[in-house]
C-alpha positions as CSV (number, residue, x, y, z in Angstrom):
1,M,141.5,51.5,78.6
2,Y,144.0,54.2,80.3
3,K,144.3,54.1,83.7
4,R,144.1,58.2,83.3
5,R,142.1,60.5,82.2
6,I,143.0,61.3,78.7
7,N,141.7,65.1,76.6
8,F,139.3,64.0,74.3
9,E,141.8,66.7,71.4
10,W,144.3,64.3,71.9
11,L,142.6,62.1,70.0
12,D,142.6,61.1,65.8
13,D,139.9,60.0,63.7
14,K,140.8,56.8,64.0
15,G,140.9,56.6,68.1
16,H,144.4,57.1,68.3
17,V,146.5,59.5,70.8
18,K,147.9,62.1,68.8
19,P,151.6,62.7,69.5
20,P,151.8,66.0,71.2
21,M,153.0,69.3,68.6
22,W,155.6,70.1,71.7
23,L,157.2,66.6,71.1
24,Y,157.3,67.6,67.5
25,L,159.2,71.4,68.1
26,F,161.7,69.3,70.7
27,L,162.3,67.0,67.5
28,A,163.0,69.4,65.0
29,W,165.4,71.5,67.8
30,A,167.1,68.3,68.1
31,M,167.4,67.7,64.8
32,K,168.5,70.8,64.1
33,A,172.1,70.0,63.0
34,Y,170.2,68.1,60.3
35,L,167.7,70.8,59.2
36,V,171.0,72.8,58.9
37,W,172.9,70.9,56.7
38,I,169.4,69.9,54.7
39,A,169.4,73.7,54.2
40,S,173.3,74.4,53.9
41,L,172.8,72.1,50.5
42,T,170.1,74.3,48.8
43,Y,172.9,77.1,48.4
44,R,175.2,75.0,45.7
45,E,178.6,77.9,45.9
46,D,179.4,77.1,49.6
47,T,177.5,75.2,51.6
48,S,179.9,74.2,54.1
49,L,179.3,78.5,54.8
50,L,176.0,78.0,55.9
51,I,177.1,75.6,58.4
52,G,180.1,77.6,59.9
53,L,177.7,80.4,60.6
54,A,175.8,78.3,63.0
55,Y,178.7,75.6,64.5
56,P,182.0,77.6,64.3
57,S,184.2,74.4,65.5
58,H,184.2,71.5,63.2
59,S,183.7,68.9,66.8
60,D,180.3,71.3,67.8
61,W,179.5,70.3,64.0
62,Q,180.1,66.5,64.8
63,M,178.4,66.6,68.3
64,A,175.5,67.6,67.0
65,L,174.5,65.5,64.7
66,A,175.6,62.8,66.9
67,S,173.4,64.0,69.3
68,G,170.6,65.0,66.6
69,A,170.6,60.7,65.2
70,G,169.0,60.3,68.8
71,G,166.1,62.6,67.5
72,V,166.0,60.9,63.9
73,L,165.3,58.2,65.4
74,L,162.8,58.7,67.9
75,F,161.0,61.1,64.6
76,G,160.6,57.4,62.8
77,L,159.7,56.2,65.7
78,V,157.1,58.5,65.7
79,L,156.0,58.5,61.9
80,A,156.3,54.7,62.2
81,E,153.7,54.9,64.7
82,R,151.2,57.3,63.3
83,R,150.5,54.9,60.4
84,R,150.8,52.3,62.6
85,S,153.0,50.1,61.2
86,P,155.7,47.8,60.8
87,E,154.4,46.4,64.0
88,W,158.4,45.5,65.3
89,L,158.6,48.9,66.1
90,I,155.8,48.7,69.5
91,G,158.8,47.4,71.4
92,L,161.1,50.3,70.2
93,F,158.6,53.3,70.2
94,R,157.3,52.2,74.0
95,N,160.4,53.1,75.2
96,S,161.2,55.5,73.5
97,R,160.5,57.7,76.4
98,W,164.4,56.7,77.1
99,I,165.6,57.4,74.1
100,L,163.6,60.4,75.3
101,A,165.5,60.6,78.8
102,A,169.0,60.3,76.5
103,L,168.6,62.7,74.4
104,W,167.5,65.3,77.3
105,L,171.1,64.0,79.2
106,G,172.7,64.2,75.7
107,F,171.8,67.7,75.4
108,A,172.5,68.8,78.6
109,A,176.2,67.6,78.3
110,L,176.2,69.1,75.1
111,W,175.1,72.7,76.1
112,L,177.7,72.4,80.0
113,Q,180.4,72.2,77.7
114,A,179.1,73.9,75.1
115,V,179.1,77.3,78.5
116,D,182.5,75.6,79.7
117,N,184.5,76.7,76.0
118,R,182.7,80.3,76.3
119,D,183.8,80.3,80.0
120,G,180.2,81.2,81.6
121,Q,179.9,84.0,78.4
122,F,176.4,85.0,78.0
123,H,175.3,84.7,74.9
124,W,171.8,84.2,73.0
125,S,172.2,80.8,71.4
126,L,173.6,79.7,74.6
127,G,170.8,81.3,76.8
128,L,167.9,79.9,74.3
129,D,169.7,76.2,74.6
130,G,169.3,76.4,78.1
131,I,165.7,77.9,77.8
132,V,164.6,74.8,75.2
133,L,166.5,71.9,77.4
134,L,165.1,73.3,80.6
135,W,161.6,74.1,79.1
136,S,161.2,70.7,77.0
137,L,162.4,68.6,80.3
138,L,159.8,69.6,83.0
139,Y,157.5,69.2,79.8
140,G,158.8,65.3,79.6
141,L,158.6,64.8,83.2
142,R,155.5,66.5,83.3
143,S,153.1,65.7,80.7
144,R,150.0,63.8,80.8
145,H,149.9,63.2,77.3
146,L,153.3,62.7,75.8
147,Q,152.9,59.5,78.3
148,V,149.5,58.5,77.3
149,Y,151.1,58.5,73.4
150,F,154.2,56.6,74.4
151,S,152.2,53.7,76.0
152,D,149.4,54.1,72.8
153,W,150.1,51.9,70.2
154,S,149.9,48.0,70.8
155,K,149.6,45.1,68.6
156,A,145.8,44.5,69.7
157,D,146.0,47.6,66.8
């Protein structure tokens, strides 16, 4: 079935590999601009207030939305894989590793730009973003669960 050994805890009741919890957490982090936007819609008096707190610069907000679009796409692919439909997404899902790699590169570029905009001054949010970025990159490179998950969906299912 697989060339790599798999852990039985990774399987669901139908025998398919479940997505790793850390993938969901990374995707939530990747889509944080969209999550802030949705949360700001609940505050009817001034919807831009919460967005302004999270993203003081309008260009930062636009860049976060653009880079988060890949996270939204990947989250949609994960949801489609869990339902095992539509089948035409199988090829795109099998190449999700490359979408994930593009997300990491995009977020690394945005993080370096944010560090440069602050002239190297430390801020807790930049430190947290850097830690999440580095940790998720290391996890993505070393995780067998993630590798097996991205190769699980095939037309035979």
